[in-house]
Backbone as CSV, one residue per row, in Angstrom:
resi,resn,N_x,N_y,N_z,CA_x,CA_y,CA_z,C_x,C_y,C_z
1,MET,0.837,-1.183,0.000,0.000,0.000,0.000,0.875,1.236,0.000
2,SER,0.675,2.123,-0.925,1.443,3.349,-1.016,0.541,4.526,-0.685
3,THR,1.058,5.487,0.079,0.268,6.651,0.444,0.805,7.932,-0.175
4,ALA,1.884,7.873,-0.931,2.443,9.031,-1.631,2.616,8.658,-3.095
5,PRO,2.682,9.660,-3.956,2.880,9.353,-5.379,4.159,8.535,-5.586
6,THR,4.090,7.577,-6.489,5.262,6.746,-6.759,5.912,7.160,-8.068
7,SER,7.139,6.718,-8.262,7.902,6.960,-9.481,7.996,8.437,-9.825
8,GLN,8.205,9.247,-8.789,8.463,10.671,-9.009,9.306,11.203,-7.869
9,ILE,9.969,12.314,-8.112,10.819,12.927,-7.093,9.923,13.536,-6.017
10,LEU,10.263,13.275,-4.766,9.503,13.807,-3.634,10.346,14.862,-2.915
11,ALA,9.826,16.045,-2.755,10.466,17.102,-1.964,10.003,16.893,-0.522
12,LEU,10.679,16.009,0.190,10.207,15.535,1.487,9.919,16.648,2.486
13,ALA,10.835,17.599,2.636,10.643,18.657,3.630,9.433,19.530,3.310
14,GLU,9.023,19.550,2.057,7.868,20.363,1.652,6.544,19.599,1.772
15,MET,6.621,18.318,2.083,5.417,17.488,2.129,4.724,17.468,3.494
16,VAL,5.322,18.133,4.481,4.721,18.227,5.806,4.976,19.639,6.321
17,ASN,3.964,20.232,6.964,4.058,21.616,7.425,4.025,21.702,8.944
18,TYR,4.679,22.737,9.469,4.647,22.996,10.902,3.270,23.514,11.318
19,GLN,2.892,23.180,12.554,1.718,23.763,13.186,2.120,24.210,14.577
20,ASP,1.614,25.356,15.012,1.962,25.885,16.328,1.662,24.870,17.423
21,ALA,2.639,24.684,18.304,2.502,23.829,19.490,2.052,22.411,19.159
22,ALA,2.545,21.870,18.034,2.084,20.544,17.615,3.188,19.741,16.948
23,VAL,2.927,18.445,16.860,3.718,17.513,16.059,2.803,17.037,14.946
24,VAL,3.240,17.207,13.710,2.449,16.825,12.543,3.141,15.649,11.865
25,SER,2.375,14.649,11.438,2.959,13.514,10.733,2.208,13.262,9.435
26,ARG,2.951,12.696,8.483,2.356,12.299,7.207,3.024,11.014,6.754
27,GLN,2.241,9.982,6.626,2.781,8.695,6.188,3.053,8.751,4.688
28,ILE,4.264,8.349,4.312,4.665,8.356,2.911,4.363,7.001,2.268
29,THR,4.705,5.950,2.980,4.411,4.605,2.479,4.279,3.656,3.669
30,LYS,3.457,2.627,3.469,3.240,1.637,4.527,3.082,0.274,3.876
31,ALA,3.764,-0.709,4.455,3.676,-2.089,3.985,3.896,-3.008,5.179
32,GLU,3.647,-4.283,5.004,3.887,-5.236,6.091,5.340,-5.210,6.539
33,SER,6.246,-4.926,5.608,7.678,-4.951,5.916,8.183,-3.671,6.572
34,GLY,7.370,-2.609,6.594,7.797,-1.378,7.239,7.028,-0.173,6.746
35,ASN,7.400,0.990,7.289,6.739,2.210,6.874,7.711,3.385,6.920
36,VAL,7.350,4.441,6.180,8.133,5.667,6.121,7.176,6.816,6.426
37,THR,7.543,7.648,7.399,6.669,8.727,7.843,7.462,10.017,7.992
38,LEU,6.881,11.126,7.539,7.450,12.455,7.738,6.849,13.067,8.996
39,PHE,7.672,13.836,9.718,7.203,14.557,10.901,7.678,15.996,10.840
40,ALA,6.851,16.912,11.356,7.239,18.304,11.572,6.918,18.635,13.033
41,PHE,7.938,19.052,13.780,7.799,19.363,15.199,7.958,20.862,15.403
42,ASP,7.021,21.477,16.104,7.213,22.861,16.514,8.229,22.874,17.658
43,LYS,8.866,24.024,17.877,9.844,24.146,18.953,9.244,23.693,20.282
44,ASP,10.040,22.960,21.051,9.693,22.441,22.378,8.674,21.306,22.358
45,GLN,8.268,20.855,21.188,7.378,19.690,21.095,8.239,18.430,21.035
46,GLY,7.635,17.271,21.260,8.418,16.048,21.217,7.562,14.804,21.321
47,LEU,8.261,13.703,21.375,7.646,12.403,21.622,8.234,11.898,22.927
48,SER,7.394,11.584,23.891,7.876,11.128,25.190,8.546,9.759,25.052
49,GLU,9.292,9.398,26.062,10.047,8.146,26.009,9.124,6.959,25.769
50,HIS,9.530,6.116,24.847,8.766,4.916,24.495,9.717,3.918,23.844
51,THR,9.226,2.734,23.556,10.008,1.728,22.832,9.223,1.304,21.602
52,ALA,9.930,0.713,20.661,9.307,0.153,19.459,9.905,-1.225,19.227
53,PRO,9.149,-2.142,18.676,9.645,-3.508,18.503,10.605,-3.682,17.320
54,PHE,10.871,-2.593,16.579,11.730,-2.682,15.400,12.717,-1.523,15.389
55,ASP,13.860,-1.719,14.726,14.803,-0.623,14.528,14.133,0.481,13.725
56,ALA,14.522,1.723,13.998,13.996,2.864,13.254,15.142,3.803,12.918
57,LEU,15.152,4.291,11.698,16.136,5.274,11.251,15.461,6.635,11.233
58,VAL,16.068,7.605,11.910,15.597,8.980,11.916,16.588,9.808,11.113
59,HIS,16.082,10.537,10.106,16.911,11.410,9.275,16.358,12.825,9.404
60,ILE,17.188,13.767,9.853,16.758,15.148,10.058,16.795,15.881,8.717
61,LEU,15.646,16.377,8.295,15.525,17.076,7.010,15.817,18.564,7.143
62,GLU,15.421,19.152,8.267,15.750,20.555,8.544,15.591,20.815,10.028
63,GLY,16.372,21.754,10.546,16.281,22.131,11.947,17.180,21.301,12.845
64,GLU,16.869,21.328,14.129,17.665,20.635,15.139,16.758,19.983,16.175
65,THR,17.257,18.886,16.756,16.501,18.181,17.775,17.443,17.508,18.763
66,HIS,16.887,17.124,19.876,17.613,16.371,20.897,16.936,15.004,21.008
67,VAL,17.723,13.946,20.860,17.226,12.574,20.945,17.920,11.887,22.113
68,THR,17.157,11.121,22.862,17.725,10.305,23.932,17.406,8.845,23.628
69,ILE,18.450,8.009,23.642,18.280,6.570,23.414,18.915,5.835,24.582
70,SER,18.114,5.091,25.320,18.579,4.370,26.509,19.377,5.277,27.435
71,GLY,18.882,6.506,27.628,19.507,7.453,28.538,20.681,8.226,27.955
72,LYS,21.117,7.891,26.749,22.265,8.570,26.131,21.759,9.697,25.234
73,PRO,22.271,10.940,25.448,21.780,12.082,24.678,22.508,12.249,23.339
74,PHE,21.752,12.708,22.340,22.302,13.006,21.012,21.651,14.293,20.511
75,ASP,22.463,15.210,19.991,21.954,16.419,19.360,22.144,16.271,17.863
76,LEU,21.049,16.363,17.113,21.087,16.179,15.664,20.668,17.453,14.963
77,LYS,21.228,17.659,13.768,20.907,18.830,12.956,20.636,18.386,11.528
78,THR,20.246,19.318,10.687,19.935,19.037,9.292,20.997,18.132,8.665
79,GLY,20.540,17.053,8.061,21.427,16.112,7.386,21.881,14.941,8.239
80,ASP,21.754,15.053,9.561,22.158,13.961,10.452,21.104,12.858,10.460
81,ALA,21.562,11.664,10.810,20.661,10.517,10.959,21.129,9.681,12.133
82,ILE,20.210,8.939,12.714,20.549,8.053,13.824,19.610,6.852,13.791
83,ILE,20.113,5.711,14.218,19.289,4.507,14.327,18.870,4.345,15.780
84,MET,17.575,4.202,15.981,17.037,3.917,17.303,16.780,2.413,17.348
85,PRO,17.584,1.681,18.129,17.459,0.217,18.142,16.129,-0.268,18.715
86,ALA,15.693,-1.390,18.216,14.460,-2.025,18.690,14.522,-2.248,20.199
87,ASN,13.400,-2.057,20.843,13.203,-2.353,22.261,14.047,-1.514,23.209
88,GLU,14.696,-0.436,22.720,15.433,0.475,23.600,14.609,1.750,23.765
89,PRO,14.472,2.231,25.001,13.675,3.435,25.211,14.316,4.638,24.523
90,HIS,13.466,5.448,23.873,13.964,6.632,23.190,12.915,7.741,23.264
91,ALA,13.392,8.982,23.148,12.525,10.156,23.185,13.117,11.211,22.267
92,ILE,12.251,12.116,21.793,12.667,13.183,20.888,12.101,14.499,21.411
93,LYS,12.944,15.552,21.426,12.512,16.882,21.872,13.048,17.913,20.886
94,ALA,12.175,18.737,20.349,12.574,19.763,19.379,13.240,20.933,20.090
95,THR,14.525,21.159,19.828,15.223,22.315,20.386,14.913,23.558,19.554
96,GLN,14.453,23.354,18.344,13.888,24.372,17.466,12.950,23.629,16.518
97,LYS,12.238,24.339,15.669,11.392,23.646,14.703,12.268,22.702,13.894
98,PHE,11.775,21.490,13.653,12.531,20.573,12.806,11.608,19.594,12.113
99,LYS,12.115,19.036,11.007,11.394,18.012,10.257,12.282,16.787,10.159
100,MET,11.656,15.614,10.212,12.425,14.374,10.117,11.667,13.349,9.284
101,LEU,12.435,12.437,8.773,11.898,11.267,8.056,12.193,10.064,8.935
102,LEU,11.161,9.308,9.276,11.296,8.106,10.094,11.055,6.891,9.222
103,THR,12.042,6.008,9.186,11.921,4.764,8.419,11.983,3.601,9.403
104,MET,10.914,2.812,9.458,10.870,1.653,10.349,10.777,0.396,9.483
105,ILE,11.678,-0.530,9.744,11.708,-1.789,9.015,11.290,-2.901,9.968
106,ARG,10.256,-3.643,9.594,9.748,-4.722,10.428,10.316,-6.049,9.941
107,ALA,11.537,-6.321,10.354,12.172,-7.584,9.924,13.039,-8.141,11.032
């Protein structure tokens, strides 16, 4: 199942917009094997600590964020990426407005 146009160039950062005091998401594609989702975080917004049963790759499209994985802090900026390992607690906090692409592979 595809939720975004296929076989064309996607301007990812332009496909999701910021909203005041909110986290906005847009699913790009979803399949049994995994999914790809865009997020736009307003400053000081975030995702509280949680775990996921699969590895996830976070790629920062614009802005900056603070990520914590199993208690270890990471500061990421435009162009950076990090893998959040399966079953390890992680959280995300926007230090400024930022957009990210989340790729989760269920394998």
